C-alpha positions as CSV (number, residue, x, y, z in Angstrom):
1,M,134.3,151.6,138.2
2,A,133.0,152.2,141.6
3,E,135.2,155.2,141.8
4,A,134.2,156.3,138.3
5,D,130.5,156.1,139.3
6,A,131.1,158.0,142.5
7,R,133.0,160.8,140.6
8,A,130.3,160.9,137.9
9,V,127.6,161.4,140.5
10,A,129.7,164.1,142.3
11,A,130.0,165.8,138.9
12,G,126.2,165.9,138.6
13,V,125.3,162.7,136.7
14,P,122.6,160.9,138.6
15,V,123.0,157.1,139.3
16,D,119.6,156.4,137.8
17,A,120.7,158.2,134.6
18,L,123.8,156.0,134.3
19,M,121.6,152.9,134.9
20,E,119.1,154.0,132.3
21,A,121.8,154.5,129.7
22,A,123.4,151.1,130.6
23,G,120.1,149.2,130.3
24,R,119.2,150.8,127.0
25,A,122.6,150.0,125.6
26,V,122.2,146.3,126.6
27,A,118.8,146.2,125.0
28,R,120.1,147.8,121.8
29,V,122.9,145.3,121.5
30,V,120.5,142.4,122.1
31,R,118.2,143.6,119.3
32,E,121.1,144.4,116.9
33,R,123.1,141.2,117.4
34,F,120.1,138.8,117.7
35,P,117.4,140.2,115.5
36,A,115.6,136.8,115.2
37,A,115.2,136.5,119.0
38,G,111.6,136.5,120.2
39,R,112.3,135.4,123.8
40,V,114.7,136.9,126.3
41,L,115.6,135.6,129.8
42,L,117.2,138.3,132.0
43,L,119.0,137.2,135.2
44,C,119.3,140.1,137.7
45,G,121.4,140.4,140.8
46,P,120.7,142.6,143.8
47,G,123.2,145.4,142.9
48,N,123.4,148.0,140.2
49,N,124.3,145.4,137.6
50,G,120.9,143.9,138.3
51,G,119.4,147.3,138.0
52,D,120.9,147.6,134.5
53,G,119.2,144.3,133.7
54,Y,115.8,145.5,134.9
55,V,116.1,148.5,132.6
56,A,117.1,146.3,129.7
57,A,114.1,144.0,130.4
58,R,111.7,147.0,130.4
59,E,113.1,148.1,127.0
60,L,113.0,144.7,125.5
61,A,109.4,144.0,126.8
62,A,108.2,146.3,124.0
63,G,108.1,143.6,121.3
64,L,109.7,140.6,122.9
65,E,108.6,137.9,125.3
66,V,110.6,138.8,128.5
67,T,111.2,136.6,131.5
68,V,113.1,138.1,134.5
69,L,114.6,136.0,137.3
70,E,116.2,137.8,140.3
71,A,118.7,136.4,142.7
72,A,117.5,138.7,145.6
73,P,115.5,141.9,146.0
74,P,117.4,145.0,144.9
75,R,119.6,146.5,147.5
76,T,120.3,150.0,146.0
77,E,117.8,152.8,145.5
78,A,118.6,153.0,141.8
79,A,118.1,149.3,141.3
80,R,114.8,149.4,143.2
81,G,113.6,152.3,140.9
82,A,114.6,150.3,137.8
83,R,112.7,147.3,139.1
84,A,109.6,149.4,139.7
85,S,109.8,150.7,136.1
86,L,109.8,147.1,134.9
87,T,106.8,146.0,136.9
88,A,105.0,149.2,135.8
89,V,105.0,147.7,132.2
90,G,103.5,144.4,133.5
91,V,106.6,142.3,133.9
92,E,106.9,140.7,137.4
93,P,110.3,139.1,138.2
94,G,110.4,135.5,139.5
95,A,112.9,133.9,141.9
96,L,116.2,132.8,140.4
97,S,117.1,129.1,140.8
98,A,119.1,126.7,138.7
99,G,115.9,124.7,138.1
100,A,114.1,127.7,136.8
101,V,116.9,128.5,134.4
102,D,117.1,124.9,133.3
103,A,113.4,124.9,132.6
104,W,113.5,128.1,130.5
105,L,116.5,126.9,128.5
106,A,114.8,123.5,127.8
107,S,111.8,125.4,126.4
108,A,113.8,127.8,124.3
109,D,114.7,127.7,120.6
110,P,118.4,128.5,120.6
111,D,118.0,130.3,117.3
112,A,115.2,132.6,118.6
113,A,116.2,133.2,122.2
114,V,118.8,135.1,124.3
115,V,119.9,135.1,127.9
116,V,121.0,138.4,129.5
117,D,123.4,137.9,132.4
118,A,123.0,140.9,134.8
119,L,123.8,139.0,138.0
120,L,127.1,140.3,139.2
121,G,129.2,143.2,138.0
122,S,132.8,144.3,138.4
123,G,133.2,143.9,142.1
124,L,133.5,140.1,142.4
125,T,136.7,138.7,143.8
126,R,135.8,135.2,145.1
127,P,134.5,132.0,143.4
128,L,130.8,131.6,142.8
129,G,128.9,129.2,145.1
130,G,125.5,127.6,145.5
131,D,122.8,128.5,143.0
132,L,124.9,131.1,141.2
133,A,127.6,128.5,140.3
134,A,124.8,126.1,139.2
135,V,123.2,128.8,137.1
136,A,126.5,129.6,135.4
137,A,127.1,125.9,134.7
138,A,123.6,125.6,133.2
139,L,124.1,128.6,130.9
140,N,127.4,127.3,129.7
141,A,126.0,123.9,129.0
142,G,123.1,125.3,127.0
143,Q,123.0,126.4,123.3
144,V,121.1,129.7,123.9
145,P,123.4,132.6,123.4
146,V,124.3,134.8,126.4
147,V,124.8,138.6,126.5
148,A,126.7,139.6,129.7
149,V,126.3,143.0,131.3
150,D,129.7,144.6,131.9
151,V,131.4,141.5,133.2
152,P,130.3,137.8,132.8
153,T,129.2,136.6,136.2
154,G,132.0,134.8,138.1
155,V,134.8,136.7,136.4
156,D,137.0,139.0,138.5
157,A,137.2,142.1,136.4
158,D,140.7,143.0,137.6
159,V,142.7,139.8,136.8
160,A,143.4,137.5,134.0
161,V,142.2,134.2,135.6
162,P,138.6,133.7,136.8
163,P,138.4,132.6,140.4
164,G,136.1,129.7,139.6
165,E,133.0,128.7,137.8
166,H,131.8,131.6,135.6
167,V,129.5,132.5,132.8
168,R,130.9,132.2,129.3
169,A,129.2,134.9,127.2
170,D,128.8,135.3,123.4
171,V,128.6,139.1,123.6
172,T,129.5,141.4,126.5
173,V,128.4,144.9,126.8
174,Q,131.1,146.6,128.9
175,L,129.8,149.8,130.6
176,A,131.8,153.0,130.3
177,G,135.1,151.3,129.7
178,A,136.8,148.0,129.1
179,K,137.7,145.9,132.1
180,V,141.2,144.5,132.7
181,A,139.9,140.9,132.5
182,S,138.5,141.4,129.0
183,A,142.1,142.1,127.7
184,F,143.8,139.0,129.0
185,H,143.5,135.2,128.4
186,P,142.1,133.0,129.8
187,A,139.5,135.4,131.3
188,R,139.1,137.1,127.9
189,A,137.4,134.0,126.5
190,A,134.5,134.5,128.9
191,F,133.6,137.8,127.3
192,E,132.9,136.6,123.8
193,G,132.5,133.7,121.4
194,A,131.3,131.0,123.8
195,R,129.3,129.3,121.1
196,P,130.8,128.9,117.7
197,G,128.5,130.1,114.9
198,R,126.8,132.7,117.1
199,P,127.3,136.4,117.0
200,A,130.2,137.3,119.2
201,G,132.0,140.4,120.4
202,V,132.7,142.9,123.1
203,V,130.9,146.3,123.0
204,V,132.0,149.2,125.1
205,A,129.0,151.4,125.8
206,D,129.1,155.1,126.7
207,I,126.7,155.4,129.6
208,G,127.4,159.1,130.4
209,V,130.5,158.8,132.7
210,P,132.6,161.9,131.7
211,E,135.7,161.2,129.8
212,D,137.9,163.1,132.3
213,V,136.6,160.9,135.1
214,L,137.4,157.7,133.2
215,A,140.9,159.0,132.4
216,A,141.5,160.0,136.1
217,V,140.5,156.6,137.5
218,S,142.1,154.3,134.9
219,P,145.9,154.3,134.5
220,T,145.8,151.7,131.7
221,L,145.7,152.6,128.0
222,W,144.4,150.0,125.5
223,L,146.7,150.5,122.5
224,D,145.2,150.9,119.0
225,R,146.4,152.0,115.6
226,E,145.7,155.7,116.3
227,A,147.9,155.8,119.4
228,T,150.6,153.8,117.7
229,A,150.6,156.1,114.7
230,A,150.9,159.2,116.9
231,W,154.0,157.8,118.6
232,L,156.0,156.7,115.5
233,P,159.0,158.7,114.4
234,R,158.8,160.8,111.2
235,R,161.5,161.2,108.7
236,A,162.4,164.5,107.0
237,P,163.2,164.4,103.3
238,D,166.8,165.2,103.9
239,D,167.5,162.7,106.7
240,H,170.4,160.3,106.4
241,K,171.1,157.0,108.1
242,Y,172.6,158.5,111.3
243,A,169.7,161.0,111.5
244,V,167.0,158.3,111.5
245,G,168.7,156.2,114.1
246,T,171.3,153.5,114.3
247,V,171.0,150.2,116.2
248,T,173.7,147.8,117.4
249,V,172.5,144.3,118.3
250,V,174.6,142.4,120.8
251,A,173.3,138.9,120.2
252,G,173.7,135.4,118.8
253,S,175.8,132.8,120.5
254,R,177.2,130.1,118.1
255,R,174.2,127.9,119.0
256,Y,171.6,130.7,118.3
257,L,173.0,132.7,115.4
258,G,169.5,133.1,114.0
259,A,168.3,135.1,117.0
260,G,170.8,137.8,116.3
261,E,169.9,137.9,112.6
262,L,166.2,138.1,113.3
263,A,166.7,141.0,115.8
264,C,168.7,142.8,113.0
265,R,165.9,142.2,110.5
266,G,163.4,143.5,113.0
267,A,165.4,146.7,113.4
268,W,165.8,147.2,109.7
269,R,162.2,146.7,108.9
270,A,161.1,149.0,111.7
271,G,163.1,151.8,110.2
272,A,166.6,151.8,111.5
273,G,169.1,153.7,109.3
274,L,172.0,151.4,110.1
275,V,172.2,148.1,111.9
276,T,175.4,146.5,113.4
277,L,175.6,143.0,114.8
278,V,178.1,142.3,117.6
279,G,178.3,138.6,117.7
280,P,180.7,135.6,117.3
281,E,179.6,135.0,113.7
282,R,177.2,136.0,111.0
283,H,174.3,133.7,110.2
284,P,174.6,132.1,106.8
285,S,171.5,134.0,105.6
286,A,172.6,137.3,107.1
287,W,171.5,140.4,105.1
288,P,174.3,142.1,103.4
289,E,173.2,145.5,104.7
290,T,174.1,144.5,108.3
291,I,177.6,145.3,109.6
292,H,179.3,142.6,111.6
293,V,181.7,143.4,114.5
294,P,183.2,140.6,116.6
295,P,182.7,141.0,120.4
296,P,185.7,142.2,122.4
297,E,188.0,139.5,123.6
298,D,189.0,141.3,126.7
299,G,185.5,142.2,127.8
300,E,186.1,146.0,127.4
301,W,183.5,148.0,125.6
302,P,183.2,149.1,122.8
303,P,184.9,146.5,120.7
304,P,187.2,147.6,117.9
305,G,185.2,148.7,114.9
306,L,182.1,149.8,116.9
307,T,181.5,153.6,117.4
308,A,179.0,155.3,119.6
309,R,177.5,156.8,116.4
310,A,176.5,153.3,115.3
311,A,174.8,152.5,118.6
312,Q,172.1,155.1,119.2
313,A,170.2,152.2,120.5
314,L,171.6,148.9,121.9
315,V,169.6,145.6,121.7
316,V,171.3,143.1,124.0
317,G,170.4,139.5,124.6
318,P,168.7,137.7,121.7
319,G,170.3,134.3,121.4
320,L,173.0,135.0,123.9
321,D,174.0,132.0,126.0
322,P,175.3,132.8,129.4
323,A,177.1,129.4,129.4
324,E,179.1,130.0,126.2
325,P,182.7,130.9,126.8
326,G,183.4,134.5,125.9
327,S,179.7,135.5,125.9
328,S,179.0,139.2,125.8
329,L,176.8,138.7,128.9
330,A,180.0,138.4,131.0
331,A,180.7,142.0,130.1
332,L,177.1,143.2,130.6
333,G,178.1,145.7,133.3
334,A,180.7,147.3,131.1
335,L,178.4,147.3,128.1
336,L,175.6,149.2,130.1
337,E,178.1,151.7,131.4
338,W,179.4,152.4,127.9
339,A,175.9,152.5,126.2
340,P,175.8,155.8,124.3
341,G,172.1,155.7,123.7
342,R,168.9,153.8,124.7
343,V,169.0,150.1,125.6
344,V,166.8,147.1,125.1
345,L,167.5,144.0,127.2
346,D,166.0,140.7,126.0
347,A,166.3,136.9,126.3
348,G,169.8,136.0,127.5
349,A,170.3,139.3,129.2
350,L,167.3,138.5,131.4
351,A,168.7,135.4,133.0
352,P,168.1,136.1,136.7
353,G,171.7,136.0,137.9
354,T,173.0,138.0,135.0
355,F,170.2,140.5,135.2
356,T,170.1,141.1,139.0
357,D,173.9,141.4,139.1
358,H,173.7,144.5,137.0
359,L,170.7,146.3,138.4
360,T,172.9,149.2,139.5
361,E,174.0,149.8,135.9
362,L,170.5,149.3,134.6
363,R,169.0,151.8,137.0
364,A,171.7,154.3,136.3
365,L,170.5,154.4,132.7
366,A,167.3,156.0,133.8
367,R,169.1,158.8,135.6
368,R,171.8,159.3,133.0
369,D,169.6,159.5,129.9
370,A,166.5,157.4,129.6
371,P,165.2,154.1,131.1
372,A,166.1,150.9,129.4
373,V,163.4,148.6,128.0
374,V,163.3,145.0,129.2
375,T,161.2,142.4,127.3
376,P,160.5,139.3,129.4
377,H,157.9,136.7,128.5
378,A,155.8,135.3,131.4
379,G,158.3,132.7,132.4
380,E,161.2,135.1,132.4
381,A,159.1,137.7,134.3
382,A,158.3,135.1,137.0
383,R,161.9,134.2,137.5
384,L,163.0,137.8,137.6
385,L,160.3,138.7,140.2
386,A,161.3,135.7,142.3
387,A,165.0,136.8,142.2
388,L,163.9,140.3,143.2
389,G,161.9,138.9,146.2
390,R,158.5,139.8,144.7
391,E,155.5,137.4,145.0
392,V,153.3,138.2,142.0
393,D,151.4,135.6,140.0
394,V,152.3,136.6,136.5
395,R,149.5,134.6,134.8
396,R,146.8,135.9,137.1
397,D,148.0,139.5,137.3
398,P,150.2,140.4,134.3
399,L,149.6,144.1,135.0
400,G,150.7,143.8,138.6
401,A,153.7,141.8,137.5
402,A,154.8,144.4,134.9
403,R,154.3,147.2,137.4
404,A,156.4,145.4,140.0
405,L,159.3,144.8,137.5
406,A,159.1,148.4,136.4
407,E,159.3,149.7,139.9
408,D,162.2,147.5,140.9
409,T,164.3,147.9,137.8
410,E,163.5,151.5,137.0
411,A,163.0,150.3,133.4
412,V,160.1,150.2,131.0
413,V,158.8,146.7,131.0
414,A,157.2,145.0,127.9
415,L,155.8,141.8,129.4
416,K,155.1,139.7,126.3
417,G,152.1,137.5,125.8
418,A,148.9,137.1,123.8
419,T,148.1,140.5,125.4
420,T,151.4,142.4,126.0
421,V,151.7,144.8,128.9
422,V,154.0,147.8,128.7
423,A,154.7,149.5,132.1
424,A,156.9,152.5,132.9
425,P,158.5,153.2,136.3
426,D,156.5,156.5,136.4
427,G,153.2,154.6,136.6
428,R,152.1,154.7,133.0
429,E,150.9,151.5,131.6
430,A,149.3,150.1,128.4
431,V,148.1,146.8,127.0
432,S,148.2,145.7,123.4
433,D,146.0,142.8,122.1
434,S,147.3,143.0,118.5
435,G,148.8,139.8,117.3
436,H,147.9,136.2,116.2
437,P,148.4,132.8,117.7
438,G,151.0,132.2,114.9
439,L,153.3,134.5,116.9
440,A,153.8,131.6,119.3
441,G,156.9,130.5,117.6
442,G,160.7,130.8,118.1
443,G,162.3,134.1,117.0
444,T,159.3,136.4,117.0
445,G,160.5,137.9,120.3
446,D,163.9,138.6,118.7
447,V,162.1,140.5,115.9
448,L,160.2,142.5,118.5
449,A,163.5,143.4,120.4
450,G,165.0,144.7,117.1
451,A,161.9,146.7,116.3
452,I,161.9,148.3,119.8
453,G,165.6,149.2,119.2
454,A,164.8,150.9,115.9
455,L,162.1,153.1,117.4
456,L,164.2,154.0,120.4
457,A,167.1,154.9,118.1
458,A,165.0,157.4,116.2
459,P,165.5,161.0,117.5
460,G,163.2,162.4,120.1
461,G,160.2,160.5,121.5
462,D,159.5,159.1,124.9
463,V,160.8,155.6,125.7
464,F,157.5,154.3,127.0
465,E,155.6,155.6,124.0
466,R,158.1,154.2,121.5
467,A,158.1,150.9,123.3
468,C,154.3,150.8,123.1
469,A,154.3,151.7,119.4
470,A,156.8,148.9,118.7
471,V,154.8,146.3,120.6
472,H,151.6,147.2,118.8
473,L,153.4,147.4,115.4
474,H,154.8,144.0,116.0
475,G,151.4,142.5,116.8
476,L,149.9,144.1,113.7
477,A,152.8,142.6,111.6
478,G,151.9,139.2,113.1
479,E,148.3,139.7,112.0
480,R,149.4,140.7,108.5
481,A,151.8,137.7,108.2
482,A,149.1,135.3,109.5
483,S,146.7,136.5,106.8
484,A,148.9,134.7,104.4
485,R,150.5,132.0,106.5
486,G,148.1,131.3,109.4
487,V,149.7,129.6,112.4
488,G,152.5,128.4,110.0
489,L,154.1,131.8,109.9
490,V,157.8,132.1,111.0
491,A,159.6,135.0,112.6
492,S,161.1,136.1,109.3
493,D,157.5,136.5,108.0
494,V,156.8,138.9,110.8
495,A,159.9,140.9,110.2
496,D,159.0,141.2,106.5
497,A,155.5,142.4,107.4
498,L,156.8,145.1,109.7
499,A,157.6,147.5,106.9
500,G,154.2,147.3,105.3
501,V,152.4,147.9,108.6
502,L,154.7,150.8,109.3
503,A,153.9,152.3,105.9
504,S,150.1,151.9,106.6
505,L,150.5,153.8,109.9
506,Q,152.6,156.7,108.7
507,P,151.2,159.4,106.4
């Protein structure tokens, strides 16, 4: 955001104009979300975030009882100008202290008051200390709703885990664009919904930073239905099963036959024209549409009965047990060398020893045709990064973890979580927050692997974009399934919901 501000100014947008727009946006949100509020406490820091708060205070002073407490005198010219415009309408800021905040909160009716947190913006990287930590604790202990300006004070805007004590807001007005921390748990909880029963949400306010500037400084796309729909394959009226894409799923040890079946269902429901399972057995509830081929006994690929035409995408790993005698993982190198189309590696194929032993073949896919897609969850990503000699805290920095894996493997990485990161070796990256807590159940990742395979098998399309579309589609299917099942949904519910969501996204 510092770079975006600097480029906006260089393009002719004055800093004070950005601050005016930001402060007015905050004031507008306060009035819209809390129409019963008659009193407002604004807490202003010494930087431009505090300047935004001064402007908001000036706007709110027309009709509301406004109290302003400042941590220190403004240190930027724009913030000093904003403070002057506030005092010109008769509001004189007082000194910020935990005691002053406690006293104001004690006198306030929680149903008719609001606090605006404009103390620190997006540049914080260390824990709060002293009075600021005490102020954050006081706000969190109180019942008066809090509106944060850009980033709740104490949250590092760039990572998923706050460094220490931090404000937990009910509503956050993010300025110009969403910040990384607002997409990832646990930091995301600081941005909205701190007090049940209060208005909650995150608002991204346009403050006049040109769109081309924002696009230039931010490599990360926040996925939505519009982007997903644009990247989905389209069928022609005269397409046949081989024209729309075939998927072969190499999955399912005898202990985990269901994983292979769920991956096949995910592929079918995401639009595959033909699905073949290469596994030791079929699950008792296997769909009759799925073809079954036993894995090769000699480790040579392809096994008898499997043709390249049936494997326009390969999904390898769901339910595969490296310890099972005869596991297809023992022949992963040969499988990757044979792969006639795009490849998804999931679950058992991501066991560190198995995976790192075949990096050469994995990287060769990117040069031969298209990069593979690997789909680790956080624990798998941490183990892979350690095996690759990378020191990245996956929980704190999921974007950095996905980037590192993409760089080292030359694959597109879908790092699964409550917010999933998709990172490409060419530097593109996206996050998807679609989904529901009910997806935290066994088998949902297998469905996702199959869905990715189906979209990769369809003709054309970019691997990164198709992987993004599948991730978001899967999350939306989880939301749809949860509307009927709540947290009691199972992976089969998600697979069944995929077709309906796909239909809603395609014209």
